[in-house]
C-alpha positions in Angstrom: 149.4 101.1 161.4 146.9 103.9 161.6 143.2 103.7 161.8 142.4 104.7 158.1 144.7 102.0 156.8 143.1 99.5 159.2 139.6 100.4 157.9 140.8 99.8 154.3 142.0 96.3 155.3 138.7 95.3 156.9 137.0 94.1 153.7 140.0 92.0 152.9 140.1 90.4 156.3 136.3 89.8 156.2 136.7 88.0 152.9 139.6 85.9 154.1 137.6 84.9 157.2 134.6 83.8 155.1 136.5 81.8 152.5 136.5 78.6 154.6 132.9 79.1 155.8 131.0 77.1 153.2 131.8 73.6 152.1 132.1 73.0 148.4 132.5 69.2 148.9 129.7 67.1 147.4 127.3 65.5 149.9 128.3 62.1 151.1 126.6 59.2 149.3 124.2 57.2 151.4 124.9 53.6 152.2 122.1 52.6 149.8 123.6 54.7 147.0 127.0 53.0 147.4 125.4 49.6 147.3 123.3 50.5 144.3 126.5 51.6 142.5 127.9 48.1 143.0 124.8 46.6 141.3 124.5 49.1 138.4 128.2 48.9 137.5 128.4 45.1 137.5 127.8 44.7 133.7 130.9 46.8 133.0 133.0 45.2 135.6 132.0 41.7 134.4 133.7 42.5 131.1 137.1 42.4 132.8 138.1 39.0 134.2 140.4 40.6 136.8 137.9 43.2 138.0 134.9 40.9 138.2 135.8 39.0 141.4 136.5 42.4 143.2 132.8 43.2 143.0 131.9 40.2 145.1 132.6 39.1 148.7 135.7 36.9 148.6 134.9 33.5 147.3 131.4 34.3 146.0 132.1 35.5 142.5 130.1 33.3 140.0 132.0 31.2 137.4 129.8 32.4 134.5 131.3 35.9 134.3 130.5 36.2 130.6 126.8 35.9 131.4 126.9 38.8 133.7 128.8 40.9 131.1 126.0 40.5 128.6 123.3 41.9 130.8 122.3 45.2 132.3 121.1 45.9 135.8 118.6 48.3 137.4 117.4 48.7 141.0 113.8 47.5 140.9 112.5 48.5 144.3 113.2 49.3 147.9 116.3 47.9 149.6 116.0 46.1 152.9 119.0 46.7 155.2 119.7 44.3 158.0 122.9 45.2 159.7 125.8 44.8 157.3 123.6 43.0 154.7 121.4 44.6 152.1 118.8 42.8 150.0 117.6 44.6 146.9 115.4 43.6 143.9 117.4 43.9 140.7 115.9 44.1 137.2 118.1 42.1 134.9 117.8 42.6 131.2 119.5 41.3 128.0 120.4 43.1 124.8 123.7 44.4 126.2 126.9 44.0 124.2 130.0 42.9 126.3 132.5 45.7 126.3 135.9 44.2 127.4 138.6 43.6 124.9 138.3 39.8 125.3 134.5 40.0 124.8 134.2 42.6 122.0 133.3 40.0 119.3 130.3 38.8 121.2 126.9 39.9 120.0 124.1 41.4 122.2 122.5 39.0 124.6 119.1 37.7 123.7 118.2 37.0 127.3 114.8 38.3 128.4 114.0 40.5 131.5 113.7 39.2 135.0 113.8 40.5 138.5 115.9 38.8 141.2 116.7 39.6 144.8 120.4 40.2 145.3 122.2 40.3 148.6 125.1 42.6 149.3 127.5 42.6 152.3 129.3 45.5 153.7 133.1 44.8 153.7 134.9 47.5 155.4 133.6 50.8 153.9 132.2 49.3 150.7 129.4 47.1 149.6 130.2 43.9 147.8 127.8 41.5 146.1 127.3 38.3 148.1 124.6 36.6 146.0 123.5 37.7 142.5 121.3 35.2 140.8 120.5 35.9 137.1 117.3 34.0 137.0 
């Protein structure tokens, strides 16, 4: 290949070299963000009797799943991480309609608002709820 043709290929080679330079992958979520997702999604998961126990450390899922399905959850302050455990204040509020097929006929919960400390435990690469008092 002669020099003029090589010069014409230079921009193409430069472009191909740079294609892998930047990363378009979203940033990894922090441990706290992963734990918070476990808390925030509990109301939806509680609507499914098969999914509900998977949000909890084995053997710690509460028996009153329906009560959890009728509430909403917000992170109400700073989390405290101690090794593989995390304690976080959770604002628990009523007025949420259960969304699973089995619970569709239920009306919105009349439960007031409270804040409770919940404990999460890291199990492998994910956070699971260990203790989640409603009030």
